[in-house]
C-alpha positions as CSV (number, residue, x, y, z in Angstrom):
1,X,-35.7,-23.8,7.5
2,X,-34.8,-27.5,8.1
3,X,-37.6,-30.0,8.2
4,X,-38.5,-31.4,11.6
5,X,-36.6,-34.7,11.1
6,X,-36.6,-37.3,13.8
7,X,-33.0,-38.5,14.6
8,X,-32.0,-41.2,17.0
9,X,-28.4,-41.9,17.8
10,X,-27.6,-45.4,19.3
11,X,-24.4,-44.1,20.9
12,X,-22.4,-40.8,21.0
13,X,-20.7,-39.5,17.8
14,X,-22.1,-41.8,15.2
15,X,-20.1,-42.1,11.9
16,X,-22.8,-44.1,10.0
17,X,-26.5,-43.3,9.3
18,X,-29.6,-45.1,8.3
19,X,-32.1,-43.0,6.5
20,X,-35.5,-44.6,6.9
21,X,-37.8,-43.6,4.0
22,X,-41.4,-44.2,5.0
23,X,-44.9,-43.4,3.8
24,X,-48.5,-44.4,4.1
25,X,-49.3,-41.5,6.4
26,X,-46.7,-42.4,9.0
27,X,-44.3,-39.9,10.5
28,X,-40.8,-40.4,11.9
29,X,-42.1,-41.0,15.4
30,X,-44.0,-44.1,14.3
31,X,-40.7,-45.9,13.8
32,X,-38.7,-44.8,16.9
33,X,-39.6,-48.0,18.9
34,X,-38.1,-50.3,16.3
35,X,-34.6,-48.9,16.5
36,X,-33.6,-51.0,19.6
37,X,-34.9,-54.1,17.9
38,X,-32.6,-53.5,14.8
39,X,-29.4,-52.7,16.5
40,X,-26.8,-55.1,18.0
41,X,-24.8,-53.6,20.9
42,X,-21.6,-54.7,19.3
43,X,-22.2,-52.4,16.3
44,X,-20.6,-49.0,16.0
45,X,-22.7,-45.9,16.8
46,X,-25.5,-45.3,14.2
47,X,-27.8,-42.4,13.5
48,X,-31.3,-43.3,12.3
49,X,-32.9,-40.5,10.4
50,X,-36.7,-40.5,9.8
51,X,-37.6,-37.6,7.5
52,X,-41.2,-36.3,7.7
53,X,-41.6,-36.7,4.0
54,X,-38.9,-37.5,1.5
55,X,-39.1,-35.0,-1.4
56,X,-42.4,-33.1,-1.0
57,X,-45.8,-33.3,0.6
58,X,-48.2,-36.1,-0.2
59,X,-50.6,-33.7,-1.7
60,X,-48.1,-32.8,-4.4
61,X,-48.5,-36.3,-5.9
62,X,-45.8,-38.6,-7.3
63,X,-42.3,-37.1,-7.2
64,X,-39.5,-38.0,-9.6
65,X,-35.8,-37.3,-9.4
66,X,-33.4,-37.6,-12.4
67,X,-29.8,-38.2,-11.5
68,X,-27.3,-38.2,-14.4
69,X,-25.4,-41.5,-14.8
70,X,-22.0,-39.7,-14.4
71,X,-23.1,-38.6,-11.0
72,X,-24.7,-41.9,-9.9
73,X,-22.4,-44.5,-11.3
74,X,-19.4,-43.7,-9.1
75,X,-21.6,-44.5,-6.1
76,X,-22.7,-47.8,-7.5
77,X,-20.7,-51.0,-6.6
78,X,-18.7,-52.1,-9.7
79,X,-20.5,-55.5,-9.8
80,X,-23.8,-53.7,-10.4
81,X,-22.8,-50.9,-12.8
82,X,-23.7,-52.9,-15.9
83,X,-27.3,-52.7,-14.8
84,X,-27.4,-49.0,-15.6
85,X,-27.4,-47.3,-19.0
86,X,-23.8,-45.9,-19.4
87,X,-22.4,-48.4,-17.0
């Protein structure tokens, strides 16, 4: 069952997305009003995604995710790869 994510599209058929990771007791609806303030009308269509929580409920405590370097490094810009072990 998918989480009740708040999604706002600035125009039909967006090809780009902004995933807004938030916390401090806020939910996705708290940030809906800021979208028009962030977007210039000349930009292509965007989808703003506001997940209710990112990886687990607050009550579960701190969450960690391990991503192997061989998976992550191809996504990192070449100018910054040296900052990672294995880069």
